[in-house]
N, C-alpha and C positions, 0 to 999 in steps of 0.2 A: 587590678586582679581583672583579670578575662569573669565574666560571668557566667557562673557554672550550675544546674539546678541536680536535682536528684530525680524530679519530673520528669522520665523523657517523653512524656505526649507533648510539652511545653512547646515542641517544632515544631509538630504536625499541622496546624494552620497553614504555618509561612514557607512548608516546603510542597503543600499545595497549592502557592501563590503561582500566577503568571509570571515570572520576574528577571528579568535578569541583571540582580544585588544578590553578591555572591551572602552568604548567613555565614556566623557562625552559630555552631554548636557546642555547648559544653554540661558535661555530664559530670554529678561526684556521687561519688561513689561511697557509702561506709554503714558500718555496723551489718545491716545485711539489709537485705529486699525482698520489699513484697511478691505475691504472687503478680497483682496488678502488675507492679515497674516492671516486671519483669517480662508481660504480655506486651507493655508498652513499650521495651527497648526491641524486641519482636519488629511491633509495627515502627519503631519510628528508625530500621534498618531497610526496611520495605519503602519506606518512603524517600530514604534518602536513593535509592536504589533509582525509584520511581520519580523522584522531581529530576525537573530539566534546570532548575537554579545547582549552581556551584558552589559548594562546602569550603570555604577559604581556609575554615580551623576544624576538627575534631578536636577537643580539650577532652581529657581523662581526667581527673583530679582523684586521688583514692585517698583515704583513711583507714583502719584498722577498721577490717569485715571480714565476714564470716564465708563458710561455703556458698551457701547461695548468691553472695556476690559473682560468683567465679563461673559457677554455673550459668547463671547468666551471662555474664559475660560472653564464656564462651559461645553462646545460642544468636548473640550481637554480632561477636567476628564472624564465626560463618555466615550467618547472612550478608554481610559487606562484603564478602569476599566475591569479586571482579567489577568492586566499585570505579566508576571513572570520575565522581564528582568535585569526591577529598580528597585536597591540595594537600592537605600536610594534618600531621598527628602530632599532638602532644600527650605525654603520659606523665602526668606526677604525681608526687608522695608515696604513698605509704604500697607503690609498686612492685613488687619483685618478678623470678621466673616462673611464678604458678601465674597470676594476670599476664602477661606477656604471650604462656602458651596459651591459655582462652584467647586469645587473639589470633592464631596461628592461620587459622583459613582463610581473614584478612590480609594477612603478611605475603600469603603466596599468591597473592592474586590481586594487584591494584594499579595504581595511578597517581600517588604518592611524588610529593615534588619535596617536601621537608620532611621531617621524621626528627622529635625530638624529646628526651629523657629531661626530668627534671625533678632534681633530690630525690631519688626511685630506688631500690634497692637489688635492682637488677646486677645480675652477675656475670660470670663464665659460664653457665649453665644456659644462659638464656642467647648464647652464641647462633643454636643449631634449629631455633626458631625462624627468629632475624638473618639468615643465612639467604632464604629466599630470596625475599628483598634482597640483599645485595649485590648477590650474582644474576637474578632476572628481570632486575627494575632497568627498563630502559628512560625513567622520566625524575626520579631521582635523584635535584642535584646538591638538598642543604643535608647538613647530618650534623647535629649538636648534642654530644653526652660529654659535656663541660661539667656540670654540677652532677654527678657520680658518684658514690666514694667506694662501689663495693666494684666496678668493672675491672681492675687487675690486671696483668697481662696476659694470660689467656684469651681472655677475653677481647683484647687489642689486636691479635695474635689474629686469633681467627674473624675477626672484622675486616682487618686489610688484607687477609686471601680472601674473605669471597671477594671484595672488592676491587679485587686485582682480575681474579677470575675472571667476573660475571661486565656485563655492558651499561654498569652505573655508569656515570660520568660526573662522581662528586666536582662543586666546585667553592663552599662550606663546609671545612669539615673541623670539627669543636671536640676537643678532648681531655679530659684533667678531673680534676677531683674537686668535691667540693665541700669546702666548712670541715675539712679532714683535720688542721689541725685542733680545732673544737672537739674533736673525738675523742673516745675514752682510749688513752696509750695500751690498754688490754683488750679493745673489742677487737674480737678475731673473726670480726665479719668485715672488714677494712680491708681492702686491696690497694695498695699505691701502683700507684704504675711507676716504673723504676726508667732508668737510662737507654737499657735495654729496646724500650717499648717505647720511648720517644726516637732512640734512633732506627727504628721501624717504618713508625708513622713520619720520619723524614725523608726515606728512600721512598717511601710510596709517593709524598708529595714531589720530590722527583721527576719520578715520571708521569706527574698527571702534567697537563695542561699548564701556561703559565697564570693563566687567569684562574685556577683554583686554590684558593686561601684556606689556611691554618691556623685554625686559633688556639693555641694554648694553655690551660688554667692548671698547669702540673705541679704541682708542690713537693718539695724535699726530695728531689726525684733521685739524687745521688747518695739519701741517706739511707 
C-alpha cells in the first residue's frame, strides 16, 4: 500500500528541494482535522504550486470523518487550482460526492494525466463536479473507475457525454463495480451498471482511436 500520512507538513521539506525526482504525496483523512493540520494543508498546496518538482501521484485516502475535513479539503482544493505539477490523483475509501465537491476548484483547472477512484462512495451527483475535467482537460488519458459500487447508469451516461464533447483523449478507461456481490442485497445505495451502460461504453470506445483501451469489471449486468 502507498504511504499516507495525516501530517501534511511531512512533505514540505522535500518540495523545497531542487530535485528532478518526482514525488509521491499521500494524505490520510479520518475523524477530524485540527486547526494546525488545516493550516499545514494550505502550506502544502502552496508548496506544491511553487515547487519545481513533479508530483507523480497525489493519493487521498478517506475514512469516516466530520465537517472539519470537508472545510479543510475545500481550501486545499481551491489552493491547488491551476496546478500543473500533479500528474495523477487517486481518491480512495470513504469519499463521496461531498468530498469530490470540496475539490471542485482543482478539478476545474489542472494538468492531470490520470484519475482513479478506489472503493469510494461517489455516485451520479459527482458528475457535475467532474464534468469540467472531462470536457476541458487536454492531458487526461487514464480514467479508472473500476472499483466503485455506486456509479450507476446516470453517472456513466453523463461521463461519456462529457468525454465525447470535450478535448480529452482517453487511452485507458476502466469502469465497473467492486465487491458488489458482497454487498447487502437490501442496500439501496448500490447502483448496478446495466447492459444499457455497457452498450454506451462500447459505442464510446468504438469512436476512439485504436490505441484506446477499455477494461471492464462489470458484474451481473444482465440481472
